[in-house]
NUPAGU-776624 format. One record per residue: residue number from 1; chain; x negated, y negated, z of N, C-alpha, C in turn. Coordinates in pm, 1 decimal. Example, Ala and Ser with C-alpha at 12.3 -4.5 7.8 and 13.67 -1.06 7.14 Angstrom:
% NUPAGU-776624
- num,cadena,n_east,n_north,n_up,ca_east,ca_north,ca_up,c_east,c_north,c_up
- 1,A,-1319.0,569.0,780.0,-1230.0,450.0,780.0,-1320.0,330.0,780.0
- 2,A,-1285.0,225.0,708.0,-1367.0,106.0,714.0,-1290.0,-3.0,787.0
//
This chain:
% NUPAGU-776624
- num,cadena,n_east,n_north,n_up,ca_east,ca_north,ca_up,c_east,c_north,c_up
- 1,A,5588.8,-295.3,-1212.9,5584.8,-242.9,-1348.4,5445.1,-194.1,-1381.6
- 2,A,5435.7,-75.9,-1442.5,5305.1,-19.3,-1472.7,5240.4,-94.4,-1588.5
- 3,A,5112.5,-128.9,-1579.2,5044.1,-200.4,-1686.6,5047.4,-119.2,-1815.5
- 4,A,5056.4,-186.8,-1928.2,5056.5,-120.7,-2058.5,4922.6,-54.5,-2085.7
- 5,A,4927.9,56.0,-2161.8,4807.3,134.3,-2188.2,4702.0,53.2,-2261.5
- 6,A,4744.3,-29.1,-2358.9,4645.6,-104.5,-2436.0,4581.8,-214.2,-2351.4
- 7,A,4660.0,-269.1,-2254.8,4603.1,-371.7,-2167.0,4500.0,-310.2,-2073.7
- 8,A,4531.2,-190.6,-2023.8,4437.2,-122.1,-1936.0,4310.7,-86.1,-2011.0
- 9,A,4328.1,-38.6,-2136.4,4212.7,1.8,-2216.2,4121.5,-115.9,-2244.4
- 10,A,4183.3,-232.7,-2273.8,4102.9,-350.5,-2305.4,4018.5,-393.6,-2185.9
- 11,A,4074.2,-373.8,-2064.3,4000.1,-419.4,-1947.8,3927.9,-308.7,-1874.4
- 12,A,3929.7,-187.1,-1929.2,3871.5,-72.1,-1859.4,3723.4,-90.1,-1831.5
- 13,A,3649.2,-140.9,-1929.7,3505.5,-158.3,-1910.9,3476.2,-255.0,-1797.3
- 14,A,3552.5,-363.6,-1793.5,3531.8,-463.2,-1688.1,3567.9,-404.7,-1552.0
- 15,A,3676.9,-328.3,-1545.6,3716.7,-265.8,-1420.2,3607.8,-172.4,-1371.3
- 16,A,3553.8,-89.3,-1464.3,3449.7,6.0,-1428.6,3326.5,-65.1,-1374.2
- 17,A,3288.6,-177.6,-1439.5,3172.3,-252.8,-1393.6,3193.2,-306.7,-1252.9
- 18,A,3313.4,-359.8,-1226.2,3342.3,-415.6,-1094.6,3349.9,-306.5,-988.9
- 19,A,3402.6,-188.0,-1028.4,3407.5,-76.7,-934.6,3266.4,-32.4,-895.8
- 20,A,3176.8,-28.6,-995.5,3039.1,11.8,-967.1,2971.4,-89.0,-875.7
- 21,A,3005.2,-217.5,-896.7,2941.5,-323.1,-817.1,2998.2,-329.9,-675.5
- 22,A,3130.3,-307.6,-661.9,3193.9,-330.5,-532.9,3248.4,-205.0,-463.8
- 23,A,3271.9,-98.5,-538.3,3327.3,21.8,-478.0,3469.2,48.6,-524.5
- 24,A,3546.3,118.9,-442.0,3682.0,159.2,-478.0,3777.7,40.5,-481.3
- 25,A,3888.6,59.4,-554.9,3995.4,-39.6,-555.2,4091.0,0.2,-443.5
- 26,A,4100.6,-81.4,-340.9,4178.7,-48.5,-222.0,4293.2,-147.9,-205.4
- 27,A,4413.7,-94.8,-183.1,4530.2,-180.4,-161.1,4510.2,-260.3,-32.8
- 28,A,4520.1,-394.0,-38.6,4500.4,-475.7,81.8,4616.6,-465.6,180.3
- 29,A,4728.0,-402.9,137.5,4845.0,-391.9,223.9,4845.3,-264.2,306.2
- 30,A,4828.1,-147.8,238.6,4832.5,-19.8,310.5,4699.0,52.0,312.0
- 31,A,4595.6,-3.2,246.7,4459.3,50.4,242.3,4447.9,180.1,163.9
- 32,A,4545.1,210.2,78.6,4536.1,328.9,-6.3,4452.3,296.4,-129.8
- 33,A,4386.8,399.6,-186.9,4307.0,378.7,-307.2,4399.5,364.9,-428.2
- 34,A,4368.6,268.8,-515.7,4448.9,244.2,-635.2,4373.8,297.1,-756.7
- 35,A,4434.2,388.8,-834.4,4366.4,443.3,-952.3,4355.1,340.9,-1063.8
- 36,A,4260.6,364.5,-1154.8,4233.8,273.1,-1265.2,4357.4,249.3,-1351.3
- 37,A,4440.2,351.9,-1368.3,4558.4,339.0,-1454.1,4661.6,240.3,-1404.2
- 38,A,4652.1,201.6,-1276.9,4748.5,107.6,-1220.3,4689.2,-31.4,-1200.6
- 39,A,4583.0,-60.1,-1277.1,4517.8,-190.6,-1270.7,4532.1,-262.7,-1403.6
- 40,A,4570.9,-388.2,-1399.5,4580.4,-472.4,-1518.3,4485.8,-590.9,-1497.9
- 41,A,4367.5,-581.5,-1557.2,4265.4,-684.8,-1537.9,4307.3,-818.4,-1598.0
- 42,A,4374.6,-814.9,-1712.9,4408.2,-939.4,-1783.8,4499.9,-1028.9,-1702.1
- 43,A,4584.4,-967.9,-1616.0,4675.4,-1046.4,-1531.9,4635.5,-1042.9,-1385.7
- 44,A,4520.3,-978.8,-1355.4,4468.7,-970.7,-1219.1,4570.3,-905.8,-1123.7
- 45,A,4630.7,-794.4,-1170.3,4731.3,-725.2,-1090.5,4692.2,-579.8,-1070.1
- 46,A,4702.2,-534.6,-946.8,4681.1,-393.9,-912.8,4807.5,-343.7,-843.4
- 47,A,4861.7,-232.5,-891.6,4985.2,-176.8,-836.3,4953.8,-57.0,-747.1
- 48,A,5000.8,-63.5,-624.5,4982.7,47.5,-531.2,5107.0,134.4,-533.0
- 49,A,5091.5,260.0,-570.9,5205.0,352.1,-576.4,5249.8,394.1,-436.6
- 50,A,5158.6,384.5,-341.9,5191.2,430.0,-206.2,5290.7,337.7,-136.9
- 51,A,5261.5,205.7,-138.6,5351.5,112.3,-71.1,5441.9,37.0,-167.8
- 52,A,5413.6,51.8,-298.9,5498.3,-11.5,-399.6,5475.2,-158.9,-419.3
- 53,A,5367.7,-212.0,-363.2,5340.1,-355.5,-374.7,5229.6,-382.5,-475.8
- 54,A,5232.7,-501.5,-535.2,5125.0,-545.0,-623.6,5037.0,-643.8,-548.2
- 55,A,4912.8,-651.0,-587.1,4819.1,-743.6,-523.9,4717.9,-790.2,-626.6
- 56,A,4637.2,-885.2,-587.3,4532.0,-934.6,-675.1,4424.6,-827.4,-690.7
- 57,A,4388.0,-795.8,-815.5,4283.4,-696.4,-839.1,4150.1,-745.2,-782.7
- 58,A,4124.6,-876.4,-795.5,3999.4,-933.1,-744.0,3989.0,-911.6,-593.3
- 59,A,4103.3,-925.7,-523.0,4100.5,-903.1,-378.2,4083.4,-755.9,-347.0
- 60,A,4155.3,-669.3,-422.2,4149.3,-525.3,-396.6,4008.5,-470.4,-416.0
- 61,A,3934.4,-527.5,-512.8,3797.6,-482.2,-537.3,3698.2,-563.6,-456.6
- 62,A,3707.8,-695.7,-464.3,3611.3,-783.8,-398.6,3613.6,-774.5,-248.4
- 63,A,3728.8,-740.3,-191.9,3738.4,-730.8,-47.6,3651.3,-621.8,9.4
- 64,A,3609.4,-525.2,-75.8,3529.6,-415.0,-25.8,3381.6,-451.4,-10.9
- 65,A,3340.8,-562.1,-74.7,3198.9,-597.9,-72.9,3154.9,-660.0,58.6
- 66,A,3249.7,-724.4,127.8,3214.8,-789.3,253.2,3196.4,-685.6,362.7
- 67,A,3103.3,-711.4,451.7,3080.7,-619.2,561.4,3196.7,-623.6,658.9
- 68,A,3207.7,-522.9,746.5,3315.5,-519.7,843.9,3304.7,-636.5,941.0
- 69,A,3419.2,-684.3,986.8,3423.2,-797.1,1079.4,3439.0,-744.3,1221.0
- 70,A,3351.7,-788.1,1310.0,3354.1,-745.2,1448.9,3458.1,-828.8,1523.6
- 71,A,3569.2,-766.2,1560.1,3676.9,-838.9,1625.9,3643.8,-876.5,1769.3
- 72,A,3537.9,-818.3,1823.8,3496.8,-854.0,1960.4,3408.7,-978.5,1962.5
- 73,A,3370.9,-1026.7,1844.0,3285.8,-1145.6,1834.1,3348.2,-1245.8,1736.4
- 74,A,3457.1,-1309.9,1777.2,3523.5,-1405.8,1687.8,3436.4,-1528.0,1662.3
- 75,A,3450.5,-1589.6,1545.5,3374.5,-1712.4,1516.3,3411.9,-1823.5,1615.4
- 76,A,3325.4,-1920.1,1628.5,3351.1,-2032.7,1717.8,3482.5,-2100.6,1679.4
- 77,A,3566.3,-2123.6,1777.5,3694.3,-2187.8,1751.7,3806.1,-2090.5,1719.9
- 78,A,3777.2,-1959.8,1729.8,3876.2,-1856.9,1699.7,3880.7,-1758.4,1815.6
- 79,A,3997.2,-1700.9,1843.4,4007.5,-1609.3,1956.6,4111.1,-1500.0,1930.3
- 80,A,4091.2,-1387.4,1998.5,4184.0,-1274.4,1993.9,4195.2,-1218.9,2135.3
- 81,A,4316.7,-1219.8,2189.4,4342.3,-1169.3,2324.0,4448.5,-1060.2,2317.3
- 82,A,4411.1,-940.1,2358.6,4505.9,-828.9,2363.4,4566.0,-817.3,2503.6
- 83,A,4689.6,-771.2,2508.1,4749.4,-733.5,2635.9,4839.5,-612.8,2611.2
- 84,A,4901.1,-563.6,2714.4,4970.4,-436.0,2704.9,5068.9,-421.4,2592.2
- 85,A,5153.2,-522.2,2571.9,5259.4,-510.5,2472.4,5243.6,-604.5,2354.5
- 86,A,5125.9,-658.9,2338.5,5107.4,-749.0,2226.6,4970.6,-814.6,2224.6
- 87,A,4962.6,-929.3,2159.5,4834.1,-998.1,2145.5,4856.5,-1144.3,2113.9
- 88,A,4748.7,-1221.2,2125.4,4747.1,-1362.0,2085.2,4625.9,-1383.0,1996.6
- 89,A,4648.3,-1433.3,1878.7,4541.7,-1460.3,1781.7,4551.4,-1606.2,1740.1
- 90,A,4440.1,-1676.4,1748.7,4446.5,-1818.2,1716.1,4316.6,-1873.0,1662.3
- 91,A,4326.2,-1991.6,1606.9,4208.6,-2061.8,1557.7,4234.1,-2211.6,1560.5
- 92,A,4130.5,-2285.8,1583.0,4139.4,-2430.1,1569.6,4133.6,-2466.9,1422.1
- 93,A,4194.2,-2577.4,1386.8,4185.4,-2627.0,1248.5,4094.2,-2748.0,1240.3
- 94,A,4014.5,-2768.6,1345.8,3920.7,-2881.8,1344.8,3825.4,-2872.0,1227.5
- 95,A,3798.8,-2986.1,1166.8,3711.2,-2990.1,1050.7,3637.4,-3124.1,1047.5
- 96,A,3520.6,-3122.9,985.8,3441.1,-3245.9,974.9,3510.5,-3351.9,890.8
- 97,A,3607.7,-3310.0,810.2,3679.7,-3407.5,726.0,3757.9,-3506.1,811.9
- 98,A,3780.3,-3472.2,938.5,3851.4,-3562.6,1028.6,3776.5,-3694.9,1045.4
- 99,A,3642.3,-3691.7,1034.4,3563.5,-3814.5,1048.4,3594.2,-3913.8,937.0
- 100,A,3647.8,-3862.1,825.7,3689.6,-3950.3,716.3,3838.9,-3980.4,724.2
- 101,A,3920.4,-3876.3,748.8,4064.8,-3892.1,743.3,4120.2,-3982.9,852.5
- 102,A,4070.3,-3968.3,974.0,4125.5,-4047.1,1084.7,4102.8,-4197.6,1063.8
- 103,A,3979.4,-4243.6,1034.6,3961.9,-4387.3,1007.5,4042.4,-4433.9,885.7
- 104,A,4048.6,-4347.0,783.3,4124.3,-4383.4,663.4,4271.1,-4406.4,697.5
- 105,A,4329.2,-4318.4,782.1,4469.3,-4332.2,817.7,4492.7,-4455.8,903.2
- 106,A,4395.9,-4490.2,986.0,4410.8,-4611.5,1067.2,4414.8,-4735.6,978.5
- 107,A,4327.5,-4737.5,877.6,4325.6,-4850.0,784.1,4452.4,-4851.9,700.0
- 108,A,4493.6,-4730.7,653.5,4613.3,-4718.6,568.6,4737.3,-4767.5,643.0
- 109,A,4761.4,-4709.4,760.4,4882.4,-4743.8,834.8,4876.3,-4886.3,887.9
- 110,A,4756.7,-4927.9,932.5,4745.2,-5063.0,985.2,4761.9,-5168.9,878.0
- 111,A,4700.7,-5144.0,761.1,4709.6,-5242.3,653.9,4842.0,-5241.4,582.3
- 112,A,4882.0,-5122.6,530.5,5004.2,-5113.9,450.6,5129.6,-5134.7,535.3
- 113,A,5144.5,-5053.3,640.2,5266.3,-5063.0,720.0,5269.3,-5190.9,803.2
- 114,A,5151.5,-5231.1,853.8,5147.5,-5354.9,930.4,5185.5,-5474.5,845.2
- 115,A,5133.7,-5475.0,721.6,5164.5,-5587.0,633.1,5309.5,-5590.6,589.8
- 116,A,5369.1,-5472.1,569.1,5507.1,-5466.9,518.3,5608.6,-5483.5,630.0
- 117,A,5594.2,-5405.3,735.2,5694.9,-5407.7,841.7,5654.6,-5498.3,958.1
- 118,A,5522.4,-5503.3,985.8,5477.7,-5587.5,1096.2,5509.4,-5733.7,1074.6
- 119,A,5494.0,-5778.6,950.9,5521.6,-5920.1,921.9,5668.4,-5952.4,943.3
- 120,A,5755.8,-5856.2,914.8,5899.2,-5879.4,935.7,5931.6,-5888.9,1084.1
- 121,A,5863.9,-5806.0,1162.9,5887.7,-5808.2,1306.9,5839.7,-5940.4,1367.1
- 122,A,5722.6,-5984.5,1323.1,5667.2,-6110.7,1374.6,5757.1,-6228.5,1340.1
- 123,A,5807.5,-6230.4,1214.6,5892.8,-6341.9,1170.4,6035.7,-6329.1,1221.3
- 124,A,6072.4,-6207.2,1265.5,6209.4,-6186.6,1312.1,6308.2,-6190.2,1198.5
- 125,A,6262.8,-6154.8,1078.4,6349.8,-6159.5,961.0,6338.8,-6026.9,884.2
- 126,A,6453.9,-5964.4,858.5,6456.5,-5837.8,786.3,6463.9,-5861.5,636.0
- 127,A,6369.4,-5802.0,562.3,6365.0,-5814.4,417.0,6392.3,-5676.5,356.9
- 128,A,6510.8,-5658.5,298.9,6550.6,-5528.3,246.2,6457.1,-5482.4,134.6
- 129,A,6421.9,-5571.2,44.8,6335.2,-5535.2,-67.1,6198.8,-5486.9,-20.0
- 130,A,6138.5,-5559.9,71.5,6008.3,-5521.0,124.5,6017.3,-5388.7,202.4
- 131,A,6127.1,-5371.2,274.5,6145.2,-5249.0,352.8,6156.5,-5126.8,261.7
- 132,A,6230.7,-5139.9,153.3,6243.0,-5029.0,58.0,6109.4,-5002.9,-11.5
- 133,A,6037.9,-5109.0,-42.7,5906.7,-5095.0,-106.1,5808.4,-5018.9,-16.5
- 134,A,5826.5,-5032.8,114.8,5734.0,-4970.5,208.6,5762.6,-4824.5,239.5
- 135,A,5878.1,-4773.5,193.4,5913.9,-4634.0,224.4,5808.9,-4533.3,174.6
- 136,A,5760.1,-4543.1,48.6,5656.2,-4448.0,5.0,5530.8,-4453.2,91.9
- 137,A,5494.4,-4573.7,139.0,5377.7,-4585.9,226.8,5404.7,-4521.0,362.6
- 138,A,5529.2,-4532.2,408.9,5566.7,-4470.7,536.1,5561.7,-4317.8,524.8
- 139,A,5613.3,-4263.8,414.1,5611.3,-4119.0,392.5,5467.1,-4070.3,380.2
- 140,A,5386.0,-4146.3,305.2,5245.4,-4110.0,289.7,5172.0,-4108.9,423.1
- 141,A,5204.0,-4205.1,508.6,5141.2,-4211.0,640.2,5177.5,-4088.9,723.5
- 142,A,5303.7,-4046.3,717.1,5347.8,-3929.0,792.8,5278.4,-3801.9,743.7
- 143,A,5268.9,-3787.2,611.7,5207.8,-3666.0,554.6,5058.7,-3661.7,582.3
- 144,A,4987.9,-3767.5,541.2,4842.8,-3768.7,558.5,4804.0,-3782.3,705.1
- 145,A,4891.8,-3845.8,783.3,4865.1,-3855.9,925.9,4867.9,-3719.9,993.1
- 146,A,4963.6,-3634.6,954.1,4970.7,-3500.4,1011.8,4849.5,-3417.7,972.0
- 147,A,4803.2,-3435.9,847.8,4682.9,-3364.1,802.9,4561.3,-3411.1,881.5
- 148,A,4551.2,-3542.2,903.0,4438.2,-3597.8,977.3,4436.9,-3546.8,1121.0
- 149,A,4553.7,-3541.2,1183.5,4562.0,-3495.6,1322.3,4526.3,-3347.2,1331.4
- 150,A,4575.9,-3266.2,1235.9,4544.9,-3123.1,1236.2,4395.4,-3100.4,1217.1
- 151,A,4331.8,-3182.8,1133.6,4188.0,-3166.6,1109.8,4105.8,-3212.5,1228.8
- 152,A,4166.7,-3291.0,1317.8,4094.6,-3340.2,1434.6,4115.0,-3251.4,1556.8
- 153,A,4238.2,-3203.4,1578.3,4264.1,-3127.0,1701.0,4379.3,-3027.2,1687.6
- 154,A,4404.3,-2979.2,1567.2,4513.9,-2886.4,1546.5,4476.3,-2741.5,1572.6
- 155,A,4575.4,-2654.3,1571.1,4551.8,-2511.5,1590.7,4659.8,-2429.8,1520.8
- 156,A,4624.8,-2304.1,1493.2,4718.8,-2205.8,1441.6,4721.2,-2092.0,1541.9
- 157,A,4839.9,-2047.5,1579.2,4852.4,-1946.2,1683.6,4957.2,-1842.8,1643.6
- 158,A,4918.6,-1715.2,1650.4,5012.4,-1605.5,1627.7,5023.5,-1528.0,1757.4
- 159,A,5145.1,-1521.6,1812.0,5169.0,-1445.3,1934.5,5266.6,-1331.7,1905.1
- 160,A,5236.4,-1214.2,1956.6,5325.1,-1098.7,1943.9,5349.7,-1041.3,2082.1
- 161,A,5475.7,-1024.8,2116.8,5517.7,-966.0,2243.7,5622.6,-860.3,2211.2
- 162,A,5582.5,-733.2,2217.0,5673.2,-627.9,2174.6,5697.5,-637.3,2024.4
- 163,A,5822.1,-642.1,1986.5,5855.0,-651.9,1843.6,5875.5,-795.7,1798.2
- 164,A,5861.7,-891.4,1889.6,5884.4,-1031.2,1856.8,5753.7,-1104.7,1830.6
- 165,A,5749.1,-1175.1,1719.1,5630.8,-1251.1,1683.2,5661.7,-1398.6,1666.6
- 166,A,5559.9,-1482.2,1687.5,5575.2,-1627.1,1670.6,5452.1,-1682.4,1601.1
- 167,A,5475.6,-1762.3,1499.4,5368.5,-1834.5,1431.2,5383.7,-1982.3,1464.1
- 168,A,5276.2,-2042.7,1516.0,5279.4,-2183.4,1553.4,5165.6,-2257.2,1485.6
- 169,A,5194.6,-2374.8,1433.0,5092.9,-2463.2,1376.1,5120.3,-2603.8,1425.1
- 170,A,5022.4,-2663.1,1495.4,5044.5,-2796.0,1546.8,4933.9,-2841.2,1639.4
- 171,A,4968.2,-2938.9,1723.1,4873.3,-2997.3,1819.3,4934.9,-2985.8,1957.3
- 172,A,4864.0,-2917.7,2048.5,4920.6,-2896.7,2180.9,5052.0,-2820.7,2169.8
- 173,A,5158.0,-2867.6,2235.6,5288.5,-2801.2,2226.1,5374.9,-2852.8,2111.0
- 174,A,5324.0,-2952.1,2039.2,5402.4,-3016.6,1933.2,5361.4,-2961.6,1796.9
- 175,A,5458.4,-2913.5,1720.3,5425.5,-2861.0,1588.5,5538.8,-2780.0,1530.1
- 176,A,5505.4,-2699.8,1430.4,5602.7,-2615.2,1360.2,5593.4,-2473.5,1414.1
- 177,A,5707.9,-2415.9,1449.1,5710.4,-2280.5,1504.4,5810.6,-2195.8,1427.5
- 178,A,5769.3,-2073.6,1396.0,5855.7,-1980.7,1324.1,5851.7,-1844.2,1393.4
- 179,A,5968.0,-1795.2,1431.2,5976.7,-1662.3,1491.3,5999.4,-1558.1,1382.6
- 180,A,5948.3,-1437.5,1405.3,5967.9,-1329.3,1309.3,5963.9,-1196.0,1381.8
- 181,A,6013.2,-1093.4,1315.0,6017.3,-958.4,1372.5,5888.3,-885.5,1336.0
- 182,A,5801.0,-866.2,1435.3,5672.4,-801.2,1410.3,5691.1,-657.5,1361.6
- 183,A,5791.6,-588.2,1412.8,5814.2,-449.3,1372.5,5861.9,-438.7,1228.2
- 184,A,5906.5,-552.2,1169.4,5953.4,-551.3,1031.0,5844.9,-592.9,931.6
- 185,A,5723.6,-620.7,983.0,5613.7,-661.8,895.1,5568.9,-542.7,810.7
- 186,A,5568.6,-561.0,678.7,5529.3,-453.3,587.2,5391.7,-474.4,525.9
- 187,A,5337.8,-592.7,538.0,5206.6,-618.5,480.4,5150.5,-751.5,525.3
- 188,A,5018.5,-761.6,524.5,4948.0,-886.0,555.7,4848.6,-907.5,443.8
- 189,A,4869.6,-1011.2,364.1,4796.9,-1026.3,239.7,4721.8,-1157.8,231.1
- 190,A,4617.1,-1157.8,148.9,4550.7,-1280.8,106.2,4621.2,-1325.2,-21.6
- 191,A,4680.4,-1442.8,-19.6,4747.5,-1495.5,-136.5,4687.8,-1631.1,-171.3
- 192,A,4737.5,-1692.6,-276.9,4684.4,-1821.6,-319.6,4794.4,-1926.7,-320.9
- 193,A,4758.1,-2045.2,-277.5,4846.7,-2160.7,-284.9,4793.1,-2254.2,-391.0
- 194,A,4878.3,-2295.1,-481.8,4836.6,-2381.5,-591.3,4827.0,-2526.2,-545.0
- 195,A,4710.5,-2586.1,-567.5,4692.6,-2727.3,-543.1,4701.4,-2803.9,-673.6
- 196,A,4672.4,-2930.9,-669.6,4681.1,-3010.9,-791.8,4573.9,-2970.6,-891.8
- 197,A,4452.4,-2947.9,-844.2,4342.2,-2915.3,-934.9,4275.5,-2781.4,-904.7
- 198,A,4321.7,-2711.2,-801.7,4258.9,-2584.6,-765.9,4355.5,-2500.0,-684.9
- 199,A,4312.9,-2378.3,-650.8,4393.2,-2290.2,-567.9,4322.8,-2268.3,-434.0
- 200,A,4400.7,-2239.4,-332.2,4347.0,-2219.9,-198.8,4396.0,-2086.2,-144.0
- 201,A,4305.4,-2011.7,-80.6,4345.2,-1887.5,-16.9,4432.5,-1917.3,104.1
- 202,A,4531.1,-1831.6,125.7,4613.1,-1841.2,244.9,4650.7,-1700.2,289.9
- 203,A,4694.6,-1685.1,411.1,4737.8,-1556.5,463.6,4889.1,-1551.0,457.0
- 204,A,4941.8,-1441.6,406.2,5085.9,-1423.7,396.7,5126.9,-1299.7,474.6
- 205,A,5220.9,-1317.9,567.6,5279.3,-1206.6,641.9,5410.0,-1169.6,575.3
- 206,A,5419.4,-1045.0,529.8,5542.4,-997.2,467.4,5635.6,-943.8,575.1
- 207,A,5735.9,-1022.2,610.2,5837.3,-980.4,705.4,5972.7,-1000.7,637.0
- 208,A,6078.5,-1020.2,715.2,6208.6,-1047.4,654.6,6199.4,-1173.1,567.1
- 209,A,6115.9,-1264.7,611.7,6085.5,-1385.4,535.3,5934.3,-1400.7,530.9
- 210,A,5880.0,-1429.4,412.4,5735.0,-1445.6,400.1,5688.2,-1567.5,478.7
- 211,A,5578.2,-1549.8,551.2,5516.8,-1659.4,624.9,5375.0,-1678.1,573.6
- 212,A,5344.5,-1795.6,522.1,5211.4,-1823.8,468.0,5147.6,-1937.2,546.9
- 213,A,5018.8,-1923.2,574.2,4949.5,-2021.6,657.1,4798.8,-2008.8,638.2
- 214,A,4724.1,-2096.5,703.8,4576.4,-2094.7,710.6,4508.3,-2133.8,580.0
- 215,A,4575.2,-2209.0,494.1,4513.1,-2244.9,366.4,4396.4,-2341.6,381.9
- 216,A,4391.8,-2416.8,490.8,4282.3,-2512.6,507.4,4179.4,-2472.4,611.2
- 217,A,4187.0,-2348.3,658.1,4097.1,-2301.7,763.5,3960.4,-2267.0,705.4
- 218,A,3854.6,-2292.1,782.5,3719.4,-2259.6,737.6,3708.5,-2111.3,704.1
- 219,A,3619.6,-2079.2,609.6,3610.6,-1945.0,554.9,3590.8,-1836.4,660.7
- 220,A,3494.9,-1851.6,752.1,3467.1,-1746.7,850.3,3584.8,-1728.2,945.7
- 221,A,3652.8,-1837.1,978.7,3770.8,-1827.1,1064.1,3884.5,-1759.8,988.3
- 222,A,3899.9,-1794.3,862.5,4004.0,-1735.0,778.7,3986.5,-1583.9,770.1
- 223,A,3864.2,-1539.8,740.5,3838.0,-1395.9,725.8,3862.6,-1322.4,856.9
- 224,A,3829.7,-1384.9,969.0,3853.9,-1321.7,1097.9,4003.9,-1307.4,1122.6
- 225,A,4080.7,-1411.7,1096.6,4225.2,-1405.8,1115.3,4286.7,-1294.1,1032.0
- 226,A,4246.5,-1285.9,905.6,4301.6,-1185.4,815.5,4267.9,-1044.3,863.7
- 227,A,4141.4,-1020.9,897.4,4099.5,-888.4,942.9,4166.7,-851.5,1075.0
- 228,A,4176.9,-948.3,1166.8,4236.8,-921.6,1297.4,4385.5,-890.0,1284.9
- 229,A,4455.8,-963.0,1201.9,4598.5,-938.2,1183.3,4622.8,-798.9,1125.8
- 230,A,4541.6,-759.3,1028.9,4556.5,-626.3,970.5,4529.5,-516.9,1073.6
- 231,A,4429.8,-541.6,1158.5,4398.8,-442.6,1261.6,4509.1,-438.5,1367.4
- 232,A,4563.4,-554.0,1404.1,4671.0,-558.5,1501.9,4796.3,-489.8,1450.3
- 233,A,4818.1,-496.6,1318.9,4933.9,-428.3,1261.0,4922.7,-276.6,1279.2
- 234,A,4800.2,-226.5,1276.1,4778.5,-83.1,1297.8,4794.3,-46.0,1445.2
- 235,A,4743.1,-133.8,1532.7,4742.9,-102.7,1675.5,4877.6,-119.8,1741.8
- 236,A,4950.3,-224.4,1702.1,5075.8,-255.8,1769.3,5193.5,-228.5,1676.1
- 237,A,5242.8,-108.7,1682.1,5360.2,-67.5,1603.9,5475.5,-39.6,1699.8
- 238,A,5587.2,-107.2,1677.2,5701.1,-91.1,1767.8,5824.4,-46.6,1689.8
//
């Protein structure tokens, strides 16, 4: 939907200032220039008439300020491998937070689960009430445990072979895998995931089904993944 004239007028000065500071407003999906009339600053929406998609105005303008990313020099822990009919793009999810999360999970699971379920095993007596009480702790251990493991030795991997693509997130061969049609990808965007107290950038692949990932990846690795995926979309069209 085209932004209302009065909304555009109210934010025109701010748009002009940001354009002067950062340059043109460029669609992050198809890289076409977006005119001022299709920008709504109050809702942070920019409409691209070329591809018909909306995007964050801050991304469309702010993305131009960063220098170009050299795909031949990936950040440490990130890689891009091309081959005849496709490519492999990946990054580690290792983070210093693992030094806190891993010991915390050992204490959490050892204390909470050991006390609730371990005591029943030692006594050889099943306590239904205690077992039900321990379910939230068990679920918490599974969730936070997976986060701790990913922060210690996890990876994100995108593989494309011809028109077939695969997104993998996990440790070694164990993890979550989603197949998608690379030839059906219409856009690769920076989007936001809402947290409890803040928002996190993530990469979204627009295919038959949206695939979002990389919300916890370090900034330099994140920017490399985003730039590389956009470039691969141009190079590998099937």
